[in-house]
N, C-alpha and C positions, 0 to 999 in steps of 0.2 A: 212762692209761685210754682216752682218746679218740684217742691217737696213730695207731691203725690207720686212722682215718678222715681224718686230716690230708692235705690235698693236697700234692703236691710243689711246686706253685707256684699262685699265685692271681693272676688277671688280671681287669681290668674287663670284657673282651670277647674273644671268639674272634678278633675283627677287629683287635686291637692286639698280638697275640702276634708276637714277632720271628721269623717262620718262617725267614728267611734265616740268622739266627744259629744256629737249631737245625740247619739243614742243614749249616752249617759245622762244627758240633759232631759231625756224623756221623749225625744222625737222617735216616731215609729214608721213614718212613711216619707218617701221622697218621690216627688214628681219631677220628671225631666223633659225638657225640650230635647229634640234630637239634633237637627242640622245646625252646625257650627257651635253647638254646645258639647256634644259627645264625639262627633265626627264631622268632616267637611260635608257641605251640601251634597246630598244624594249618595253618599258613601255607605257601604254596608257596615255592620258592626265589626270593628276590628278587634284584635286581641286585647287591646287596652280596655275597650268598652266591655268586652266579655268578662275580663278579670274584675272590673269595677262592680258589675252586677253580681258576680259570684261572691265578692267580698261583702257587698251589702246584704245578701241573703245570709251569709255566715254571721254577720253582726246581729241579724234579726230584723232588718228592715223589710218592709213591703215597698215595692216600687211600681211606678206607672209612667209610661211614656205619654206625653200630651203634645200632639203635633197638629199644626194646621195643614199638614200634607194629607194626601189621599191614602186610602187603605193599602194599596199595593206597596207604597214606599215604607209605611210604618210596619206593616206585617213582615216585609222582607228584613228590615232592620231587627225586628224582634225575634226572628226565627231561631236564633241560637241563644238568645237571652231569656226568653220565656217569662216576661212580666206582663202585668196588665197594660193595656194601651187604649188610647182614644185618638182616633184620627179625625181630620176635618173639624178640629176643635173650636174654631172661630175665636181664638184668643185675640183680644183680651176679655171676651165675654166670660162671665163667671160660671155659667152653668156646667161646663165640662171640667173645671177645676173641682167643683163639688162632686161630680160623677167619679172623678179620679179618686177622691178621698173615700167615697162610698165603696168603690171597688177594692180599695186597700183596707177598709175597715178602720180608717183614721178620721180625724177631724182637724179643724183649723189650728188647734193648740198643739198638735203633735205631728204636723206635716211641714215639710220643707219643699220649696220649689227651687229648681236650678235651671237657669236659662241665660241666653246671650243677648236678648233684645229688650230694651227698656219699655218700648211702647206696645209690645204685645205680651211677652212673657212676664216681665216684672210687674207691669201695671195690672195685668189680669190677676196675678197672685195677690198683690196688695188689695185690689178690690174684693178679692175672695177672703181676705183676712189671714192669708197664709204667709208665714215667714219666708223670705225669698233671698236668693243669692244670685247676683249677677256675675257671670264669668266672661272673660275676654273671648271674643270669637276665635275659633280655631284656625280658620282659613280666611284670608282677606278677600278672595274673589267671591262676589255675591251677585244675586239678581239685582237689576236696576232699582226696583222698588225698595229693596233693603238698603242699598247704597244711599239712597236719598234719606231714609230714616236715620242712617248712621250720622249724617251731618247734624241733624237735630239732637241726636243722642250726645254728641260731643259737647254741645252747649250745656245740656242738663248735667252731664258728668263733670264739667268744669265747675259748676256751682256745688255739686255734691262733694267734690274733693276739697 
C-alpha cells in the first residue's frame, strides 16, 4: 500500500552519498531539493553546500535545484553555487522534474534525485521515473504544514524499514 512512497535509497545526509560511485554507475545528473536537504529552511548556501557542488562539478555531474520555493529564495541560494534551478516547482508534479533533466541534458536512467520529504520530493521523483534518495531532514524546526506531513512520513518509513 505504501510502496509507491518508498524511497529507492535512504541516507543520513546529502553530504554522505557516494557520488563518485554513482558516477561510475553511469549517473550524470543530480537534482536536489534545498530546504532541509542541503541547509536548514531559508538558510543561504553554506560552505558545506558550496564544497558539495564544487565536488559534483569536479566529478563530472550536472546539477539542478528543484524547489517549491519562490525565485528570490532559490536564486539567493544558488548565487555562489551556479547550477541550474527551477523554483515554484509544484512538487510532486512531474513536469519540472522533466524540465530539470532537460536543463542538465540527462534522462530518467542517468539522473538521481535527493530530497528530505516523502510526499513531495520522493513521490515526485518516483512518478517521474527517477532514482531517488531520501535524506534525513537537517533541522527539526519546520513550518506547520511540513510538521503534519512528517507524522504521516513516520508511518510510511516504519513500513519501509
